Every structure is written in structure tokens, then in C-alpha cells.
Steps between C-alpha positions, in 0.01 A plus 500: 500500500535843337384817663439831317519850636188717482521858630175624646380812676289292745508129573222315322244322708559173310860395431606274217751220554830575334479876534692721745298818549701808604351830626818705534325807629397299806818290524313178462506177299258211497458164331332165549703232667665295227432172674136532386344536852338827391645714776557869423860587583573862576856626513572861602779663300759721664845522651424264787253280313507342148680642199373478142722485197362494148710297259450412131405147611244617759480631858735412782373546856736451790557379762322166481130475578403274786126448548536413869141604591348288220421128531722424198810653660643559151847650476629629164676772306364698208809524275497642150135408453527147636408337825801338661390273787701515818533258790233500766615670818473375857324702769843601635610626158180707460542648850865588439408662166228710662739614768748600227233695315418690822869584554535626145189718532616649833848569356361663182241721677733574790755632254231732359434628853875585533509688166547873512356768281203474264485117499458497874230768489311305235530173690370666823199638315424158355523340842259759647236427233501128588491562876164676476 
């Protein structure tokens, strides 16, 4: 299955199968699950989340996408505009992956807390806004 990139300002209410919608201003991507179940899959973009690469062949989104909260439990990659199916994961693999994600987030944002100078000031301001 092929998937095309469509840049948008806001996510459309209705998504089309085979389209990866990206709203870069909001650091978000969305698409319909390629298994055909109709689930809307949202992937945040950022240093501790998913990364988007645009190639001549089509979009690449990594790491893999695991729809663990969906009934289909689909697991796949979007690579150069194609869906590449991956093995299903066990409950233990999903749990281990989530723990790893948490560790990466804590390490990334903890490093920002330890920064000095203008980066640290900006990060502290951002944190204050979200604590309100």
C-alpha cells in the first residue's frame, strides 16, 4: 500500500486512506490505519516522538507505529511512501517499549533542565506555561 504526504495547517475532520497528513506547526501527523479498520492514528512529531522524512518516493515516519490501543493491534513502518508491515508484539514487548520511551523523554527533557543560558531560560518559561 502506498501512502502520500499532505501538509495541512489543521487536521481534516475526515481522513483518507493512503494519506499521511502533517501539521508541522503543531508537531502532529495523522493517518488512517492501513489495515482498513478505520482507526485514526495520530503520531506526535518531535525529538522524543516520531520523526518525519520527506523523500522523492514518499514520506518516511519513524520509529514504527504500533496501534496497541486499537483492536487490530497493527504494527508497521511508513517508509518512502509505502507501508511495511512488522511483526505483532507481545504484551511484554509493548511494555518494554513504553518504558524505553519514558526513559528517553526523561533523559531529553532532563538535559534541557540542566542547560545553561538562554536555552534554559526558554525551557523554564515553557514549563511554567504548561503548569498553569
